[in-house]
GULUM-109063 format. One record per residue (C-alpha): residue in one letter; y, z, x. Coordinates in steps of 0.1 Angstrom, whole numbers. Each point is the difference from the previous one (the first is absolute). Layout:
<rs>
resn->A	north->Y	up->Z	east->X
...
</rs>
This chain:
<rs>
resn->X	north->201	up->-102	east->47
resn->X	north->-11	up->-6	east->-33
resn->X	north->-29	up->15	east->0
resn->X	north->21	up->30	east->14
resn->X	north->20	up->-1	east->-32
resn->X	north->-27	up->-7	east->-27
resn->X	north->-15	up->32	east->13
resn->X	north->30	up->25	east->-1
resn->X	north->5	up->-17	east->-38
resn->X	north->-34	up->13	east->-5
resn->X	north->5	up->33	east->14
resn->X	north->32	up->5	east->-16
resn->X	north->-16	up->-13	east->-34
resn->X	north->-30	up->27	east->3
resn->X	north->26	up->30	east->7
resn->X	north->19	up->-11	east->-31
resn->X	north->-33	up->1	east->-19
resn->X	north->-13	up->30	east->14
resn->X	north->36	up->16	east->-12
resn->X	north->-8	up->-12	east->-33
resn->X	north->-33	up->15	east->-2
resn->X	north->16	up->32	east->12
resn->X	north->28	up->-1	east->-25
resn->X	north->-24	up->-8	east->-31
resn->X	north->-23	up->32	east->10
resn->X	north->30	up->22	east->-1
resn->X	north->16	up->-16	east->-31
resn->X	north->-33	up->-1	east->-23
resn->X	north->-11	up->30	east->9
resn->X	north->31	up->13	east->-11
resn->X	north->4	up->-21	east->-37
resn->X	north->-34	up->-17	east->-5
resn->X	north->-12	up->-34	east->3
resn->X	north->14	up->-9	east->-37
resn->X	north->37	up->18	east->5
resn->X	north->8	up->-15	east->38
resn->X	north->18	up->-32	east->-1
resn->X	north->-1	up->-22	east->27
resn->X	north->40	up->6	east->7
resn->X	north->-15	up->34	east->7
resn->X	north->-20	up->-8	east->26
resn->X	north->22	up->-22	east->17
resn->X	north->27	up->23	east->1
resn->X	north->-24	up->23	east->16
resn->X	north->-9	up->-24	east->25
resn->X	north->36	up->-7	east->5
resn->X	north->-8	up->-37	east->-7
resn->X	north->13	up->-27	east->-26
resn->X	north->-20	up->-6	east->-32
resn->X	north->-6	up->-37	east->18
resn->X	north->-13	up->14	east->31
resn->X	north->-24	up->21	east->-23
resn->X	north->-13	up->-31	east->-19
resn->X	north->-4	up->-22	east->35
resn->X	north->-30	up->30	east->9
resn->X	north->-13	up->10	east->-40
resn->X	north->-1	up->-21	east->-27
resn->X	north->2	up->31	east->-20
resn->X	north->-3	up->37	east->-1
resn->X	north->-34	up->-1	east->-12
resn->X	north->-11	up->-20	east->33
resn->X	north->21	up->24	east->17
resn->X	north->-15	up->31	east->-12
resn->X	north->-39	up->-15	east->9
resn->X	north->14	up->-5	east->32
resn->X	north->11	up->38	east->6
resn->X	north->-30	up->10	east->-11
resn->X	north->-25	up->-23	east->18
resn->X	north->20	up->7	east->34
resn->X	north->-5	up->40	east->-8
resn->X	north->-39	up->-4	east->-11
resn->X	north->-6	up->-22	east->35
resn->X	north->18	up->25	east->19
resn->X	north->-21	up->28	east->-16
resn->X	north->-30	up->-15	east->3
resn->X	north->5	up->-2	east->38
resn->X	north->11	up->36	east->0
resn->X	north->-32	up->12	east->-18
resn->X	north->-23	up->-23	east->21
resn->X	north->15	up->9	east->35
resn->X	north->-7	up->36	east->-14
resn->X	north->-37	up->-4	east->-10
resn->X	north->-6	up->-18	east->31
resn->X	north->8	up->33	east->22
resn->X	north->-29	up->22	east->-16
resn->X	north->-34	up->-5	east->8
resn->X	north->-21	up->10	east->-29
resn->X	north->2	up->-10	east->-36
resn->X	north->15	up->35	east->-15
resn->X	north->29	up->-3	east->29
resn->X	north->5	up->-37	east->-10
resn->X	north->5	up->13	east->-39
resn->X	north->20	up->31	east->8
resn->X	north->22	up->-21	east->27
resn->X	north->6	up->-31	east->-24
resn->X	north->9	up->24	east->-30
resn->X	north->25	up->19	east->24
resn->X	north->18	up->-32	east->8
resn->X	north->1	up->-11	east->-31
resn->X	north->24	up->28	east->-17
resn->X	north->16	up->3	east->32
resn->X	north->8	up->-38	east->-2
resn->X	north->10	up->9	east->-37
resn->X	north->25	up->28	east->10
resn->X	north->18	up->-21	east->26
resn->X	north->-1	up->-32	east->-21
resn->X	north->11	up->21	east->-31
resn->X	north->25	up->-27	east->-17
resn->X	north->-26	up->-28	east->-1
resn->X	north->-25	up->21	east->-13
resn->X	north->21	up->17	east->-24
resn->X	north->8	up->-43	east->-13
resn->X	north->-42	up->-7	east->-1
resn->X	north->-17	up->35	east->-12
resn->X	north->34	up->15	east->-18
resn->X	north->-5	up->-28	east->-26
resn->X	north->-40	up->-2	east->-2
resn->X	north->-1	up->-14	east->-34
resn->X	north->23	up->-31	east->12
resn->X	north->-13	up->-5	east->32
resn->X	north->-38	up->4	east->-6
resn->X	north->-9	up->-35	east->15
resn->X	north->18	up->9	east->37
resn->X	north->-18	up->33	east->-2
resn->X	north->-33	up->-19	east->-2
resn->X	north->9	up->-22	east->23
resn->X	north->9	up->30	east->28
resn->X	north->-33	up->17	east->-12
resn->X	north->-19	up->-26	east->5
resn->X	north->12	up->-3	east->40
resn->X	north->-19	up->31	east->5
resn->X	north->-27	up->6	east->-26
resn->X	north->-23	up->-24	east->22
resn->X	north->10	up->21	east->33
resn->X	north->-10	up->32	east->-21
resn->X	north->-32	up->-14	east->-13
resn->X	north->-11	up->-7	east->38
resn->X	north->7	up->35	east->10
resn->X	north->-20	up->14	east->-28
resn->X	north->-30	up->-22	east->10
resn->X	north->0	up->11	east->33
resn->X	north->4	up->34	east->-8
resn->X	north->-28	up->-1	east->-21
resn->X	north->-21	up->-17	east->24
resn->X	north->11	up->31	east->24
resn->X	north->-8	up->27	east->-24
resn->X	north->33	up->16	east->-2
resn->X	north->5	up->-15	east->-35
resn->X	north->-18	up->4	east->-34
resn->X	north->-16	up->-33	east->-9
resn->X	north->23	up->-12	east->-25
resn->X	north->9	up->-38	east->-12
resn->X	north->21	up->-9	east->28
resn->X	north->20	up->-24	east->-19
resn->X	north->6	up->29	east->-29
resn->X	north->11	up->21	east->28
resn->X	north->26	up->-21	east->15
resn->X	north->14	up->-4	east->-33
resn->X	north->0	up->33	east->-10
resn->X	north->16	up->13	east->33
resn->X	north->28	up->-30	east->3
resn->X	north->8	up->5	east->-36
resn->X	north->7	up->39	east->1
resn->X	north->20	up->-10	east->27
resn->X	north->24	up->-22	east->-14
resn->X	north->0	up->21	east->-30
resn->X	north->11	up->33	east->19
resn->X	north->29	up->-25	east->16
resn->X	north->11	up->-11	east->-39
resn->X	north->1	up->35	east->-9
resn->X	north->17	up->12	east->35
resn->X	north->28	up->-26	east->-7
resn->X	north->14	up->24	east->-28
resn->X	north->-11	up->34	east->18
resn->X	north->13	up->-6	east->35
resn->X	north->5	up->36	east->4
resn->X	north->-39	up->5	east->6
resn->X	north->-7	up->-5	east->36
resn->X	north->-16	up->-33	east->15
resn->X	north->-24	up->26	east->21
resn->X	north->-10	up->15	east->-35
resn->X	north->-9	up->-33	east->-14
resn->X	north->-18	up->-10	east->33
resn->X	north->-20	up->34	east->0
resn->X	north->-9	up->-1	east->-38
resn->X	north->-11	up->-37	east->-3
resn->X	north->-20	up->1	east->33
resn->X	north->-18	up->36	east->-14
resn->X	north->-9	up->-20	east->-33
resn->X	north->-11	up->-29	east->18
resn->X	north->-22	up->12	east->21
resn->X	north->-12	up->35	east->-17
resn->X	north->14	up->0	east->-37
resn->X	north->11	up->29	east->-15
resn->X	north->-28	up->25	east->7
resn->X	north->9	up->40	east->15
resn->X	north->4	up->-3	east->32
resn->X	north->6	up->-38	east->7
resn->X	north->25	up->-2	east->30
resn->X	north->4	up->-29	east->19
resn->X	north->2	up->9	east->36
resn->X	north->19	up->-18	east->18
resn->X	north->26	up->-14	east->-23
resn->X	north->27	up->23	east->12
resn->X	north->-3	up->-16	east->35
resn->X	north->24	up->-21	east->12
</rs>
């Protein structure tokens, strides 16, 4: 019985933690990190301030947890999309599409991170690092198969991921631009540049 009680306690604790993360996402997206108070987050989660401190020592630690959880889910989403594609070009297109659609579906967190790029460069670099190695691997495979031009893979990976995150940073202040437009534009730029007639076949699929 004691074991069962411990399980219930842990489940209840985890639910409260998730509620705090969700509340923090909403409040931080609205007010920004510096204007947000712990009392705001606790009120949004419908818990006491004391309960907040049982889970997080300060709002900065909570903010990091929000970002890390989102990046973990983003990585899983992008990896799953990439695995469904059969060749390097398709993998690039699928990963790019998954990235931007995830941003659309999780815009509050993306506003927090990418909408304050100057303040959170370290967080952005940490997120970028998770994807750069994957892109570099895909570029190497594409070069070997003849699908991609023989450019430096590490540099190409930096450029592709850097472009995507910069575009998302811009989009947090220009949300009227459809996410599909971002997908098609960035994919075309990554794979064909800006030459006339440079259209990416398949970017409108799925």
